N, C-alpha and C positions, 0 to 999 in steps of 0.2 A: 207418887211416882218414885221408882227406884233410882237411887243415886248411882252415878258412874263409879266403877271400882277405881281405887287409887292405884296409879301406875308409877313406874320408875320416873317417867317424865314429870309427874306431879311432884315427886319427892325432890327432883332436881330443881324444878321451878320454885318449890317451897324454900329451898336453900338460897335461891337467887332473889327471893321476895318478888316473884313475878306472877303470883296467883291473885285472882280477885278475892274479895273478902269472904264470899261464900265458900269457894273452893279451899281457901286458906283454913277456914274452920273445919271443913271436912277432913283435911290432912291432919290437923291438930288432933281431932278425935281419933283418927286412924292410928297415929303415933302413940297416943295414950293407951290404946288397946294392943299395940304390937311393939313390945320392947326391942326386938331385934331390928325392926325398921327404924326405930328411934335411935338406936345405937349407930346404925349406918348413916342416918342423917347427921348425927353428931360428928361422925368421922368426915363426912362431906364438908361440913362447916370448918373443921380443923384444917382440911386440905385447902379450902378456899382462902382461909386466913394466912396459911403458909405461903401460898402463891402470891397473895397480895403483898405480904411482907417482903418477898423476894423481888418483886417486880416494881413496886411503887417507887423505890429510889430512882430507877431508870426512867420511869414515866415523868418524874418531877424534875429531871435534869433540864437545865436551860438549853436553848438552841446554841450550838457551838458558835463562838465569836467569828470564826472564819466564814460562817454562813450568814452573818448579820448583813442586812441590806447596805449599811454604810461601808462595811468592809469590802463587800463585793463591788460597790460603785467606785470606791477609791482605787481598788486594784485594777478595774477595767473601765476607765473613763470613756464615755461615748465620743466617737469622732465628731469633730466640729461640723463636718459637712452633712451629718444626718439631718433629715428633714424633721419638722415637729411631729408628724404622725409616727415616724419610726421611733423617735425618742419616747413618745407616749407608750408605744407598744413595748419598748424595752423596759420602761418603768413598771408596767403591769407585770411583765415576766419576772423582774427582779423582786417585786413584792410577793409574788406567788412563791418564789424560791425562799425568800426570807421567812414567810409564814409557815411553809410546809416542807421545804426542802430538807431542813435539818432533821425532821422526823423521818423523811424517806431514807436519808442516809443512815439515820440511827437504826433503822430497821435491819441493816446489815449486821449490827452488833447485838440485836435482840435475840433471844432464844428462837431457833427455827420452829416453825409450827407444823411441819409435816415430816412423815417418814420416821426412820430410826433416830434421827436427830431430835425430833419432838419427843419420842419415847424416852430418850436419855434424859431430857430435861424433866419430864414427868417423874421418872424414877428418882432423880436427884431431889426434886421437890418433896417426894414421898419420904425419902431418907431424912431430909431436913425437918419434916413435920413429925416423924414418928420414932426415929432412931434414938433420940435423946429422952423419949418418954419412958420413965421407969415404972409407971403405974399400969398403963394399958396400951402398950405399943401395937398390939394385935387384937383383932376381934375374936378370932377362933384360935385357941391354943393348940400346940402340937400334940398334946396328950389326947386330944379328941381327933385322932388321925382320920377316922372315917368321915366325920363331919367336915373336917378341913378339905378332904378330897371332894366331897359333895359340894361344898361351898365354892371351890375353884371351878368345878365343872359347870355349876349353875351360872357363875359369873362369865365364864369364857365360852359357854355353849358347846363344850367338847370335853372328853375325858382328858385329864391333865396329869402329868407326872410331877410329883413333888420331889425336887432334887435332893439327894443325900450328899451333904458336904462334910460328913464325919472325917473322911481322910484328909480334908483340907483344914481340919481343926475347928469346924463350925457346926453347932447344933441348931436344929430348927426350933424356932420359938413359936411360930404360928403365922397366920395371915389375916388379911383384911381386904375389902373392896376399896378401890381407889377411883374416884370419878375423874375423868379426863375429858378434854375437848373432843376426843375421838372415840368416846364410849367408855364403858367400865373396864377397869384394869384390875388384875388380881396381884396383890403384893404379898410376898413371903419375906419374913425377917429371920436372920440367923445371928448367933452370938458365939464368940469363942471363949466366953467366961473370963476374958481378960480386959473387958471394956470395949472391945471392937465388935461392931455390928455390920452386917451386910443386908442389902435389900435386893430382891429380885422382883421386877415388875413385868408382867405379861399382859398383852392385850392384842385384839385383832388389828391388822394393818390394812389400810386402804392404799397408801403409798409405801413403796419398798416392801412388797410382800415377800420377796426373797432377796436378802441383803447380807453380804459378808460382814463379819464382825468389824466394828469400827470403835475407836476410842473416843471418850468425851471427858470434859473437865468442867466443873462448875464450882469455883472457889476451892474449898478443901475436899469436895466430893468428886471422885473420879469414877469412871465406869467403862464398860464394854457392852455394846448393843448390837443386835443382829435380828434378822427375820427369816422364818422358814415356813413355807407353805401358808402364808397369810397370817401367821402368828409372830408377833414381835416379842423379844426378850431383852431386858436390860439388867445388868448386874452392877451395882454401885456401892461404894463405901469410901471411907476415909483412909484408903490404903494407896501406896504408890502403884502406878499402873502395872509395873513389872510383877508385883505381888498379886494384883487382882486378876491379871490375865490368865494364869493357870486355873484359878477358881472358876472364871467364866468358861474356860474350856471344859471343865468338869460338868458345869451346868449344861452347856451345849451338847455334850455327849449323852446326856440323860433325857433331855426333853425332845 
């Protein structure tokens, strides 16, 4: 019986260790015979590790003391005239707040997971994972321009302009596929030959399909992100926003 062909979903599941034993072996055999796919899977794993490194400290933080059950009870003692049933109900509610409320509130401080805000976080994570890589920061180099253009079109499903940032002092290094929770993205990296690198990340948008440019900041990584006709773009780097904004304007004028 013919085996099912290996798909992108299989590769993503392989990275997440979500395949059964037989399918896992099938994917391993496929990767041995397809170096390009193997390189892509390696980049997926690098991206996953970078995201985990960035977010694990937040996930491991304790529930804030102000949301501790004892703190809440001491700050809001129940009225003496409450009946036992009402007291029990209040206790159940406080327990629920103590167990989960801290993480509900914490969600307001976690990276957004939709729209251009999510795109900005994905671009910042990509920058963190690959901008410091001196060996292989990109999968396809800029000198293979035709291949890079085809790579971008295959990833995004449409003809894509590769921005020229020469006037801004940055040369194109190349690009790579970036897996995101919202589908594949295409990353381009630029260098000014003075140690400064920029990343442009593009992907399809479900939320914020047309969105004006907005600023973002993630530690030392700052960026500008927007969406046009269902495609989102984010330009990030370790530059002040005022210096990055005109570069983002150049990108926006070309894509």
